[in-house]
C-alpha positions, 0 to 999 in steps of 0.5 A: 028215561032221564040220565044219570049225572055222570052221563051228562057231567061225560057228554058236558065233558066232552062237549067242553074238549070238543069245543077247545080242540076247535079253538085250538085249531083256530089258534094255531091256524091264526100263528101260522097266518100271522108268522107267515105274513111276516117273514114275506116282510122281513123277506120284503126288507131284504130284498130293498138292502139289495144291491143290483148287482146282487138283484141281476144275480137273481134276476130282479131290475131295480124296479122290480125289487121296488114294485115288491117292496112296495106292496103290504106285508099284511095284505100282500 
């Protein structure tokens, strides 16, 4: 019950494709996470540049804005 060479190659090809799809999925997830964290960083930077009147318009105090911008861009 030996496998033919073509069957072995086809099986190997499917294994490689499966692993590549898994790595591609992981890579897309990682890029999405980094993009999300960078967007948080940009938002917090913009928040830190708002005036008191602009903060009042969005319902925040200066202390709340400072607390938010003091958070780590990567972990929070």
